[in-house]
N, C-alpha and C positions, 0 to 999 in steps of 0.2 A: 525313386521315380515313375509318374508311367508314363507311358512312350502313347504316340501319337500312334490310331488305326494308320494297318496296310491301305493305299487306297482305291483294291477290292474289296474292301468290309466298307471302306465310302461310300465307292460306288455301287453296293447294294443297298446301304441307307440312305443315299440321297444322291445321288448324282443320276445312279441311270432308277436308281425305284419312281413307281411309277405310281397313281392312283390308279385301278382299274373298274372296271366295265363290266366285262361280262367274266364267269367262270367258268372252268372243270368242274362237272357236275358230278361231285361225290360225296364220301361220308367219307371225313375223318375223326375222329380216336376221344373219346374225352377229353384225353391224353396231353392232348396238341391243346385245351383249352386251358389247364391245370398250367403244364410249361409254359403258358406263355402268361397266365398272371405270377406264377411265380421268379419271372425275370421283372413284371412291371410291377411289382411289391416294389422292391427296392430303387425304385426314382422317389427324385428326394420329394419332397413340402413341407411348407412351414409345421415348423416343432413336430412333426411326421405323423402329420394327422390323418391322412389316407382317407378323405371322403371318396371319393370316388365308388358306384358300386356297380359289377359287370353284371350282365344278363347275356348269357353265351346263347341266342336261338337260333336249333340246331334243329328239329326236329318236325317235320311236318303239320302236327299239333299248335307247336310254340310259333313259326311262319307264319299260321294261319290268322293265326292272332296278333300276327305285326303289322299284315298286310296289310289291311284296311287303311292302318295311321300315316304309311308312306306316302311322298308321292306319287301320280303313274306311274314316271320314266323309275324312281327309285324303284319299285316293287318290279317292274318291268328289267328292271336289273341285276338286283341283289339276289332273291327269291332262291337264285338256283345254287347261290354261294354254299359251302358247309358254314357257315357260321354267319349271324347276321348279330355286331353285338353291341345294343345298349347300353351305353356309356350314360352312368345318371352319379346325382353327387347329393350326399345324407345330410342333410343339413344338420341330425342331430347328430353328427360326425364327434361330437365333444364326449358323447356318453365314453366312448372307449379312448379316450386320453389317459387314465392310469392302466390302460396295459400298455397303450405305445411311446408313452412319455412319463415311463415308470421313474423318474429320478425327481419330480415333477409333476406330481397328477394332479394336483389344485390347479396347472396348467388350463385346465377345465376351464374353469371363471372365465379366462380372457377372451371363451368367443363364446359367451352367454348374448351378451345384445344381438336381437336377432340379426341386425348388419352387418354385423363380425360375420357373427354365421356363416350368412348369405354367399359375403366379398370371397372367407375361404374357401367354405368348402365349394365356392363356383373356381372362383381360382386353382387352386389343387386340385377339383375332379379334373380338370379344362388339362393339369401338366398332366394327371394319371391316362386321362385318355391318348396322349400325342405321345408315351411311351409303351400304350398298347399300339403304336402303328408302328414304331421303330424296331419293339422288342419282335413282334410278327415276323418287320422283314428283317430281324436278324437268326431271327426262323425258318426263315427259307421263306413266309409267306409273303402271302400280298392283301394289300390293304385296299377301301375304298369308301373312305367316309362319308357321311353327307349329315345336311340338314334340315333337308329336305322331308319334312314328316309336321306332323300333327304331337308337340306335344303333351298337349293335356287329355291327346285322343291315350300319347303310351302311356302317360303319367297312371290314368288311370289305369289299364289293364294290366301291365307289372309292377307298379309301386300303389297301388288301395290300399289306402290304413296304413302307407307310412309315410316320413316325414322326407324320402328320396325323390328325387328331380331330375328329370331327362336333359341330357346336354347333347348329343349325338348321336349318333349310330353308325357302323362303320362293318361294311361286310368284309369276310375276312377268307383265305381259300388259296389258288393258284388258280392265277388268272390264262385266261389263254385271252382274250382279244390284243389287239395289236392299239396301240398306242396313240396319240393323236399328234404331232410336233408337242413337247414342253413349249408353254407357257414362257412368256418373257419375266425378270423377276428382276425386282429393285436392284440399280448397284448398288455399291455399298456408300459412295456419295449420296444418294438418292435417301436411301435408310438409317445412316448411320452418322453421327458423331462423335469424335474424341473431342475431351475438352479436360 
């Protein structure tokens, strides 16, 4: 039976973890991002579809390509981070189903309708983006997820000629800011029902 994580691990992943807005100016090795993905890939998705595609923008050249597509506030606070990852989702994810769901390779046909592919890719790619944040925290990194960017511009710059669409971006590294007080959360009774 799986045991609950100890309180310090829950603090690191959830209770004490905060979105960051300022970053230690450092370069982290590419192995950092490989190790991160090697955790993320194990997060569950529908029929193991794994539609997320990640672009780790770490170089000055890559950041120069991304910067014009970030909101001014997000560019200012994020470009010093060791990485800004673009979390995208591949609308042609079903082509990988024979590899990822080998006991039923014909399952790729479940996603033939464009609206089913869109919903499945976006939902499961978003889950994988959330796993990325939690995996980063588990590895001792901080995360700064953002929605303030030009999706069409990012898609043209980084995914042109593909069926990959950007979902959100997330700065990764070691935060140096003093986070503002935690914002309120909804109580169980406000957000949940047991039926």
